[in-house]
Structures are given as structure tokens and as C-alpha cells.
C-alpha positions in Angstrom: 130.6 8.8 -24.7 129.0 12.1 -25.9 131.2 15.0 -26.6 130.7 18.2 -24.5 131.4 21.8 -25.0 131.4 24.9 -22.9 128.9 28.0 -23.4 130.2 31.4 -22.7 127.8 32.6 -20.4 128.8 36.1 -21.3 128.1 35.3 -24.8 124.9 34.0 -24.0 123.6 36.5 -21.9 124.6 39.2 -24.7 123.0 37.3 -27.2 119.6 36.9 -25.6 119.4 40.5 -24.6 120.2 41.8 -27.8 117.0 39.8 -29.1 115.0 41.4 -26.0 114.3 37.6 -24.2 114.1 37.0 -20.7 115.7 33.7 -19.3 112.4 32.2 -19.2 111.5 33.0 -22.8 114.7 31.5 -24.3 114.3 28.6 -22.3 110.9 27.7 -23.4 112.2 28.7 -27.2 115.1 26.4 -26.5 113.2 23.5 -25.0 115.7 23.9 -21.8 115.1 24.9 -18.0 115.5 28.6 -17.3 117.6 27.4 -14.5 120.0 26.1 -16.9 120.1 29.0 -19.0 120.8 31.0 -15.7 123.4 28.8 -14.2 125.3 29.0 -17.7 124.7 32.9 -17.9 126.2 33.2 -14.3 129.1 30.9 -14.5 127.7 28.6 -12.3 127.2 25.6 -14.8 128.8 22.5 -13.5 131.1 22.0 -16.6 130.0 21.6 -20.2 126.9 20.8 -22.1 125.9 18.3 -24.9 125.9 19.3 -28.6 122.2 18.8 -28.6 121.7 21.5 -26.0 124.1 23.8 -27.8 122.3 23.6 -31.0 118.7 24.2 -29.4 119.7 27.2 -27.5 121.8 28.5 -30.7 118.7 27.9 -32.9 116.4 29.7 -30.4 118.7 32.6 -30.9 119.3 32.1 -34.6 123.2 32.1 -34.6 125.4 29.6 -35.2 126.3 27.1 -32.6 129.9 28.2 -32.5 129.0 31.8 -31.7 128.1 30.2 -28.0 130.9 28.7 -27.3 134.0 29.5 -25.2 137.0 30.5 -27.7 140.2 28.3 -26.9 143.5 29.9 -26.6 
């Protein structure tokens, strides 16, 4: 069974906007669907993301994948 991770939608949106990217641009750069990016940012993603997806989005934003994740208490 593959491990999953929770992406923090607020962090994702902030990092995207800091790079002056729209949802479609980031999605294309990361190789994921724009609807997926939008759902993550708006907290409507139904659960967790695969590590490969986290890595692709992080690479597109040029950040460490851990910067995208929800911080555990």
C-alpha cells in the first residue's frame, strides 16, 4: 500500500501566487490536472495525495516537498 500525504492548500496557494502562476500554469508544470490543484487549494481534496504528486508539485514550485505538507501537532 502506497503512503499518502496531506498537502496544505493554503501553503500551496501562497507559494503559487508568490511565483505569479495561475492554477493552469502550475498544473501544466507539475503534470497534474488544474482541477486537482484547485481542489487542494480550496480544501476540497478528498483526503491525501501520493508522494509522487507531492514531489511533482514541489518540483514545479522549486521547493522542498515538506514545505507543502500540513504540519502535524
